[in-house]
C-alpha positions as CSV (number, residue, x, y, z in Angstrom):
1,M,-16.0,-23.7,33.4
2,S,-13.1,-20.9,32.8
3,Y,-9.8,-22.1,31.2
4,V,-7.8,-18.7,32.3
5,S,-6.2,-19.6,35.4
6,Q,-7.3,-16.8,38.3
7,A,-4.4,-14.3,39.5
8,P,-3.8,-14.3,43.5
9,H,-5.9,-11.7,44.8
10,R,-4.6,-8.2,45.0
11,A,-5.9,-4.6,46.1
12,R,-7.5,-3.1,43.3
13,G,-6.8,0.5,42.3
14,P,-9.3,3.1,41.2
15,L,-11.2,2.0,38.0
16,V,-10.1,3.2,34.8
17,W,-12.3,1.6,32.2
18,R,-15.3,-0.1,33.2
19,D,-14.8,-2.4,36.0
20,M,-11.0,-2.6,35.6
21,D,-8.2,-0.7,37.3
22,Q,-5.1,0.0,35.5
23,Q,-3.4,-3.3,36.6
24,A,-6.4,-5.1,35.2
25,L,-6.6,-3.3,32.1
26,D,-2.7,-3.7,31.2
27,D,-2.9,-7.4,31.8
28,A,-6.2,-7.6,29.1
29,Y,-3.4,-6.4,26.6
30,D,-0.7,-8.6,28.0
31,Q,-0.6,-12.3,26.3
32,D,2.0,-13.6,28.7
33,V,-0.8,-13.0,31.7
34,Y,-3.1,-15.5,29.7
35,A,-0.5,-17.9,28.1
36,P,2.3,-17.8,30.1
37,N,3.9,-20.6,28.0
38,R,4.1,-18.1,24.9
39,P,8.1,-18.2,24.9
40,L,8.2,-21.9,24.4
41,I,5.0,-21.4,21.6
42,V,7.3,-19.0,19.9
43,A,10.5,-20.9,19.9
44,R,8.7,-23.8,18.5
45,R,7.1,-21.9,15.9
46,I,10.4,-20.4,14.5
47,A,11.9,-24.0,14.7
48,A,9.1,-25.4,12.8
49,S,9.6,-22.6,10.3
50,E,13.2,-22.9,9.9
51,R,12.6,-26.6,9.0
52,A,10.1,-25.8,6.5
53,R,12.2,-23.4,4.8
54,A,15.4,-25.9,4.9
55,G,13.3,-28.5,3.1
56,A,11.5,-25.9,0.6
57,R,12.8,-25.4,-3.0
58,A,12.4,-22.2,-4.9
59,A,8.9,-20.6,-4.7
60,A,6.6,-20.5,-7.9
61,A,4.3,-17.6,-8.2
62,R,1.0,-18.1,-9.5
63,R,-1.1,-15.2,-10.4
64,Y,-4.9,-14.8,-9.4
65,G,-5.5,-11.2,-10.1
66,P,-4.0,-8.4,-12.1
67,S,-2.0,-6.7,-9.1
68,E,1.3,-7.2,-7.9
69,Y,-0.2,-8.3,-4.6
70,E,-2.6,-11.1,-6.2
71,K,-0.3,-14.1,-6.5
72,L,0.5,-17.0,-4.3
73,D,4.0,-18.5,-3.8
74,I,3.7,-22.1,-3.9
75,F,6.8,-23.9,-2.3
76,R,7.6,-27.5,-2.9
77,I,8.8,-29.6,0.0
78,T,11.4,-32.0,-0.8
79,G,10.7,-34.6,2.1
């Protein structure tokens, strides 16, 4: 069973890679083709991040290694 909806039939152009024409190859790298609700998902993620940041106090950094990149920022949420 395929969960990806099939696009309407269209005339294929010359093959450019394996069994794909240029349009099929472009579609393979375009998430909007496979997730048409992407703008909704992005907006929900942004809103959730803003709510989380609004409820977070200052971060406490905890190191787990010697380099500058080896640390965790821990945020305490207020409610």
